[in-house]
C-alpha positions as CSV (number, residue, x, y, z in Angstrom):
1,M,0.3,-0.2,0.0
2,T,3.0,2.3,0.5
3,H,3.1,2.6,-3.1
4,R,0.0,3.8,-4.1
5,P,0.3,7.5,-3.0
6,S,3.3,7.6,-5.1
7,S,1.7,5.9,-8.4
8,L,-1.3,8.4,-7.3
9,A,1.3,11.4,-7.5
10,L,2.5,9.9,-10.6
11,I,-0.5,9.7,-12.3
12,M,-1.7,13.6,-11.3
13,F,2.0,15.0,-12.3
14,L,1.4,13.0,-16.1
15,A,-1.7,14.4,-16.5
16,A,-1.3,17.7,-15.3
17,G,1.8,17.8,-18.1
18,S,-0.6,17.1,-20.8
19,L,-3.0,19.2,-19.9
20,V,-0.2,21.6,-19.8
21,A,1.1,20.3,-23.3
22,C,-2.7,20.3,-25.0
23,S,-3.5,24.1,-23.7
24,E,-0.1,25.3,-25.6
25,E,-0.1,27.0,-28.6
26,P,-0.4,24.7,-31.4
27,Q,2.7,23.8,-33.3
28,S,3.3,23.7,-36.9
29,L,2.6,20.0,-38.6
30,A,6.1,20.2,-39.8
31,S,7.6,21.1,-36.2
32,Y,4.5,17.9,-34.8
33,I,6.2,15.8,-37.3
34,A,9.8,16.3,-37.6
35,A,10.2,16.1,-33.7
36,I,7.8,12.8,-33.8
37,C,10.7,11.3,-36.5
38,S,13.8,12.3,-34.7
39,T,12.9,11.6,-30.7
40,P,14.2,7.7,-31.5
41,F,17.3,8.9,-33.1
42,R,18.5,11.0,-30.0
43,S,20.4,8.0,-28.8
44,A,21.8,7.1,-32.1
45,P,25.6,6.8,-32.6
46,E,27.3,10.3,-34.1
47,A,28.1,8.4,-37.5
48,E,24.7,7.7,-38.0
49,A,23.3,10.8,-37.3
50,A,23.7,12.4,-41.3
51,Y,21.4,9.5,-42.3
52,L,18.6,10.1,-40.0
53,S,18.6,13.5,-40.5
54,E,18.0,12.5,-43.9
55,N,15.5,10.2,-43.6
56,A,13.4,12.3,-40.9
57,A,13.5,15.1,-43.4
58,A,12.1,12.9,-45.7
59,M,9.3,11.3,-43.9
60,T,8.4,15.3,-42.6
61,K,8.1,16.5,-46.3
62,M,6.4,13.3,-46.9
63,M,3.7,14.0,-44.7
64,I,3.3,17.6,-44.9
65,D,2.8,17.1,-48.4
66,M,0.4,14.0,-48.1
67,G,-1.9,16.9,-46.4
68,I,-3.9,17.8,-49.4
69,R,-7.2,20.0,-49.7
70,P,-9.5,17.7,-51.3
71,S,-10.5,18.8,-54.8
72,G,-13.7,16.7,-55.0
73,N,-12.2,14.2,-57.5
74,V,-11.1,10.8,-55.4
75,D,-8.5,9.9,-58.4
76,A,-7.0,13.4,-58.5
77,D,-6.6,13.5,-54.6
78,F,-5.6,10.0,-54.6
79,V,-2.6,10.7,-56.9
80,A,-1.9,13.7,-54.9
81,M,-1.1,11.7,-51.6
82,M,0.5,9.2,-53.4
83,V,3.1,11.4,-55.5
84,P,4.7,12.9,-51.9
85,H,4.6,9.3,-50.4
86,H,6.3,8.0,-53.1
87,Q,8.5,11.0,-53.5
88,G,9.8,10.4,-49.6
89,A,10.9,6.6,-50.6
90,I,12.8,8.3,-53.2
91,E,14.4,9.9,-50.8
92,M,14.5,7.3,-48.2
93,A,16.5,5.1,-50.8
94,Q,18.7,7.9,-51.8
95,A,19.8,8.2,-48.4
96,E,20.8,4.2,-48.0
97,L,22.8,4.4,-51.7
98,R,24.6,8.1,-49.5
99,Y,25.4,5.7,-46.0
100,G,24.3,2.1,-46.2
101,R,26.9,-0.6,-46.9
102,N,24.7,-3.7,-47.6
103,E,25.2,-4.3,-51.2
104,Q,21.5,-6.0,-51.2
105,L,20.2,-3.2,-49.9
106,R,21.8,-0.8,-51.9
107,R,20.5,-2.9,-54.8
108,M,17.2,-2.8,-53.4
109,A,17.5,0.9,-52.6
110,Q,18.0,1.5,-56.2
111,E,15.0,-0.6,-57.5
112,I,13.1,1.7,-55.1
113,I,14.4,4.2,-56.8
114,V,13.5,3.4,-60.3
115,T,10.0,1.8,-59.4
116,Q,8.4,4.8,-57.4
117,Q,9.4,7.1,-60.4
118,Q,8.1,4.7,-62.5
119,E,5.0,4.6,-60.4
120,I,4.7,8.6,-60.1
121,A,4.7,9.1,-63.6
122,A,2.1,6.3,-64.5
123,M,0.1,8.0,-61.8
124,R,0.3,11.3,-63.3
125,L,-0.9,9.9,-67.1
126,A,-3.8,8.4,-66.0
127,V,-5.5,11.7,-64.1
128,G,-3.7,13.5,-67.4
129,Q,-1.8,15.2,-65.4
130,P,1.7,16.3,-67.3
131,L,4.8,15.2,-66.3
132,P,7.5,17.0,-65.1
133,P,10.1,18.6,-66.8
134,S,13.1,16.0,-67.0
135,A,16.2,16.5,-65.1
136,P,19.1,14.9,-65.6
137,A,20.1,11.7,-63.4
138,P,22.8,12.0,-60.9
139,D,25.8,10.3,-62.2
140,R,26.9,10.1,-58.9
141,V,25.8,9.4,-55.1
142,S,28.1,10.2,-52.1
143,I,28.1,7.4,-49.9
144,G,29.2,9.2,-46.9
145,T,32.9,8.8,-46.3
146,G,33.6,10.9,-49.1
147,Q,33.8,8.1,-51.5
148,R,31.3,8.3,-54.0
149,I,29.5,5.4,-56.2
150,E,28.4,5.6,-60.0
151,M,24.6,5.6,-60.5
152,R,25.2,4.4,-63.8
153,P,27.4,3.6,-66.1
154,P,30.3,6.3,-67.4
155,H,29.4,7.2,-70.7
156,P,31.3,5.6,-73.3
157,F,33.2,8.5,-74.6
158,A,33.6,10.8,-71.1
159,G,37.3,10.7,-69.7
160,D,40.4,11.3,-70.9
161,A,41.0,12.6,-74.4
162,S,44.2,11.3,-74.9
């Protein structure tokens, strides 16, 4: 029975904290999501900080961009929400390519990038939206240690002109 008063005090303290937290000025959705995404990472090793930061940024951007204003067209709204979702997967896969070391996962990340880009294009075309202008694909991605990996084979005429 001696633990009951301390348990009750703890419950009251937590309840009061919840009331204070709920009565504060509302935070922006971006800061709320960033806090949720980054909280578990605070105890991560220093070497993983850049990767986790990029992932949290990708997830935050994805969640914010998925918050659309309904248009009255379910199909267009579906695409409007799914495009940022797929783009978030692309950005997370790019972070794996920059920082990951497992070759199997790196290959999967490359496949994710390609398939998600294809699905974005297919969804946009399905609802009659134009595709964004083509952008040159990055030739290389930094993998975190100053090293860079080739994302695609080098051009056959690139290199030494000797």
